[in-house]
C-alpha positions as CSV (number, residue, x, y, z in Angstrom):
1,M,0.4,2.8,9.1
2,T,2.3,5.9,8.0
3,N,3.6,6.9,4.7
4,P,7.0,5.3,4.4
5,T,8.6,8.6,3.3
6,D,7.4,10.3,6.5
7,A,10.0,8.4,8.5
8,L,12.8,10.1,6.5
9,D,14.2,13.4,7.7
10,D,14.3,16.3,5.2
11,D,18.0,16.0,4.4
12,T,17.7,12.2,3.8
13,L,14.6,12.6,1.6
14,A,16.3,15.4,-0.4
15,A,19.4,13.2,-0.9
16,L,17.3,10.3,-2.1
17,E,15.3,12.5,-4.4
18,A,18.5,14.0,-5.8
19,E,19.8,10.4,-6.5
20,F,16.6,8.6,-7.5
21,G,14.0,11.2,-8.4
22,D,10.6,11.6,-6.7
23,V,10.6,9.1,-3.8
24,E,6.9,9.2,-3.1
25,A,6.1,8.5,-6.8
26,G,8.5,5.6,-6.5
27,V,6.8,4.2,-3.5
28,A,3.4,4.5,-5.3
29,A,4.8,2.7,-8.3
30,C,6.1,-0.1,-6.1
31,V,2.7,-0.5,-4.4
32,Q,1.1,-0.6,-7.8
33,L,3.5,-3.3,-9.0
34,W,3.2,-5.4,-5.9
35,F,-0.5,-5.4,-5.6
36,G,-1.5,-4.9,-9.3
37,L,-3.5,-1.8,-8.4
38,E,-5.1,0.6,-10.9
39,N,-4.9,3.5,-8.5
40,P,-2.1,3.1,-5.9
41,E,-2.7,6.7,-4.6
42,E,-6.0,5.6,-3.1
43,M,-4.3,2.7,-1.2
44,L,-1.5,5.0,0.0
45,E,-4.1,7.5,1.2
46,A,-6.1,4.8,3.0
47,M,-2.9,3.5,4.6
48,T,-1.9,6.9,5.9
49,E,-5.3,7.8,7.5
């Protein structure tokens, strides 16, 4: 599985970050909420390997 933000081209990612802030941090926060994880970064790293 790839990082969800990898599928976005640079312009789209820049537009989303301008609108909503750090998209990757938002993805990590969603993963943490969904799975109740203490350290969502570890799961995201495992998912992207």
